[in-house]
N, C-alpha and C positions, 0 to 999 in steps of 0.2 A: 520643478520650478515653473511657475506660470509665466506667460510672455511678458506680463507687466511687472514681475518681480525683479529686483536688482540682482545682478549676477553675484555668485560667490567667487571669491578670488583667493588663490593660493600663491604666495610669494616664496620662492625657493631661496633661502639664505637670508641672513640678517647682518651682513657686513655693512660697509659704508653705503653701498648702493641699495641693498635690500632694505636697510633702515630708512633711507630717503624715500624709497618707493612706498613703504608702509605708512610713513608719515603723510605723504601726499595723498595716498588712497583714503586715509582716515579723514583728511581735511577737505577733500574735494566736494564741492556743493552738490554734485549729482550722485553722491554715494547713496543717499536715501535708505539707510539701514542695511545696505549690502554687507554680507559677511566677509571679513578678511581673516586670513590665517597665514602663518609662516611655517615653513618646513625646516626643521632642524634635526640634528642627530639626537637620539635619546639622551646621550651623555651630556650634550650641551644644554638640553632643557633642564636637566636635574643637576647642573653643575654646582659646585660649592665655591667657585671663584666669585669673589665679591663684586668685581667689576662686571662680569657677565650677568650676574643675578640682577644688578642694578639696570643693565641694559634690557634684560627680559621684563623687568617691571615697567620700564618705559614703553615697551611694545604692548604689554597688557593694558596699560593706560590708554592706548589708542583703540582698544577694543579688539586687538588681534588675538586669535586663538593659536595654540601651538599644535603642530602636526608632526609626530615623530617619524623619521625615515632617514636613510643614509644614501644620498645620491651617488656616492662613489661605490659603496659596498653592496647595496641592494640591486636585485635584478630588475630588468625592465618590466617583467611581469608583476613583481611586487610593487614597484612604483606606480604602475598603471592602476592598481587597486586603490591607491591613495588619490591619484589624479582624477579618477572617475567620480569622485565625490564633489568636484568643483567645476564651475562653468569656465573659469579662466585660470590659466597657470602662467605666472610670470617668473622666468628664471633670472635670478640675480646672483648666481654662484657660478664662478668660472675659473678665476685665478687659482692655480695650484692643484686643480683636479686632474686625475689621471687621464691620459689621452683616451678618447672614445666616450667620455662621460656625456658630452653634449649630444652626441648622436644617440646614445642610449636614452637620454631624457626625451628626445624627440620621438624615438620608437615607443616609449611608454605613453607619451601624450596621444599618439596616433592609435595605439592599441586600446587605450581607455576611451577613445572617442570624445576626448575633451573638446567642447565646442570652440574654445579660443585659446591660442597660445602665443605668448611673447617670449621668444627664445633669448638665450644669452648671445646677443649679436650687437651689444652696445659697443660701438667702436667705428671702424672705418668701413668703406664700401668694399666688401670682400669680392663682389662680382668684378669690380674694376681692378682690384689687386690681382685676381686670378690665381690659379693653382701654381704650386712650385715656387712660392715666394721664399724669401730668407727666413720668415717666421713660419715654420712648418705647422704650427697650431692652427694657422688660418685655413689650411686645407680642410680641417674638420668643420670649420664654420661654413665652408662651401658645401660640404656633404650634408649638413643640416638643412641648408637652403634647398638642396636637391630633394631631400626627403619630403619637405613640406610641399614643394612644387609638384612632385610626382603624384601626390594623392588627388590632384584635380580640384574641382570646385564643390564637391558634394559632402566633404567630411569636415575636418578641423579647419576653422578659420584661423588665420595667423597674421601677425604684423611684425616686421623687423624694423627696429628703431636704430638708425645709424646716427651716432652722436659725435663722431670724431674722437679726438683724444680727451680723456678725462682731464679737466683743467689742472688738477693737482699734479698730474704727471709731468707737466712742464717744469716743475720745481723739484722733481725727484732726482736726487744726485745720480742714481744709476742710469736714468734715461739720458741725462747729460745736457739738456737744452739750457736751463737756467741753473747755474751753480751759485746760490746766494752767498755761501761761505767764501767762495773763491772769487767773487765779483767777476764772473765770466758768463757770457751768453754765447751759445753755439747755434749755428744754423745747420740743419740736416738737409743736404742737397745743395742749396744755394740760399743767399740772403733774400732773394725775391720770391722763393718758393713759399706757398701758403699752407697752413694747416687749420683745421676746424677744431675748436675746443669747447667743451661744455662742462659745467660743474655737476657733481653727483646730485646735488639738491635739485637742480633744474631737470636733470634726466628723470628723477623721481616724479616731478610734476608732469612731465610729458607722458610718462608711463601711466600715471593716474588718469590723465586726460584720455589716452587711448583706451584704457580699460572701462571707464565709466561713460565715456561719450564717443563711441567708435565712429559714428556718422559714416563718412565716406572712406574710412580707413579699413581695408579688408584685403587680405592676401596680397600684400605688397610691402615693398621697402619704403619707409618714410625717412626723411632727413630732418634733423634738428641741429641747432647750433647756438651756443652762447656767443661765439665770436668766430670769425674767420680772419686770420691775420697772417702777414708775412713774418718771417724770422727777423727781418729788419725792424718791423713794427714792434715785435716783442722786445727787442733790445732797446728801442726808443722808450717804450713804456716803463721798462724796468729802471732805466737810468733816470727817467722823470720821477719815478716814485721814490727811489732811494738816494739819488744824487751821487756825486763822485765819478770817478773814472772806472769804466767797465771794459774788461778785455773781451774782444770778439774773436771767436775761432770758427772756421768753416770745416765741418765734417762732410765732405761731399761723398757721393755714392762710391767712388773708387776707393777712397780712404777707408770707409766703413766696411767695404767688401774685404779689403785686406786684413782689417782687424778681426773680422769674423773668421777668416781662414786661420788666424792665430788662436782664436778662442771659439771653436765651432759649437761648443755647448753652452755658450753664454746667451741665456734667454733674452735678456734685455737688449743685448747687442743685435739680436735678430730683429727686435722691434725697431731699433733706430735705423737699421738697413732698409726696412720697408718704408719708413717715412722719408728717407733720403731719396729713394726712387720716386716718391711723390705721386703714385697712382692711387686714387680713391681716398685721399687723406684730407681733402678740402672741398667745400661746395659753397655756392653763393647763398648768402643769408636769405635772399628773397624767395628761394625755392623751398624753404623749410616749413615744416608743419607748424612750428611756433609762430612764424610770420603769418601764415594763413589764418591762424586762429587768434592772433593778437595776444599771444603769451609773451610777456616781457621776460627776457633772460638776462643773466649776469654776464657782462662782457669782461674781458681781461683787465681793463683799466680799473673797473670797480672791484674785481677780485683782488688786485694788487693792493688796493686801499685797506683791505682787511688783514693783510700780512703785517705783523708787528715791525716797528722800526728795527733796522739791523745795527749790530754793534760789532765793529771789527777791531 
């Protein structure tokens, strides 16, 4: 690839986030003909499932090529052979993968000498959370950061994009903050505590921005945010949108810690414990990459407007 050529980009996974990233990569004004591809299992590429086939046709319409591999089952050496064909690898596959997968992907990227990597770090500030948190999966996220930082300044460039909570998670019953069916809003930690939230679509737009227009983004953690709100503000906006009386419940750190003792293998409860502690889960909107670059994002109030009216 010549210095003036647009980079070739491989996206790992085509779930909600991967699809959002691919759509944004295809639409970005600085793409300039750059190749985009998506890595999927062979069985997924050749699926007979009608919905998956329809989703694949959508990806092909964006100009995305398909790259067969299995991030969970393939070795780092085999994955490196795939990654070596691309300038930039963006990992959008994380939930439900076996422990160690993200560290393996990072080893494969480094072994391949991939010029640029955006790892599966879409979430909170794991440096601030630190090791040994209630969510043991976060320790692997810190290992990935150590792998990238240890290689110094001469090999693979990387950028970690901290997005806060995916906005849809606020309304996930298992997470517990907004229970639409039960007309209940819960605070994790305290009502004054804040959390940063961003939609998957907006995360995709920032990923495309980082990929096609890296500018001053190199070997660092950047922060993005659709909104940073207190739990009290969440409750206020939910009541404003749907009306009626809403129950408020406080799940403070002590309460959630005791619940986790009762259900130590509950993965979602591990997440809520981290948010209740409140380290690394919120940041000022003014410090974000989207603020610096003038990228308008969807806030919580606008997101709520898109949720259909509720019937109880």
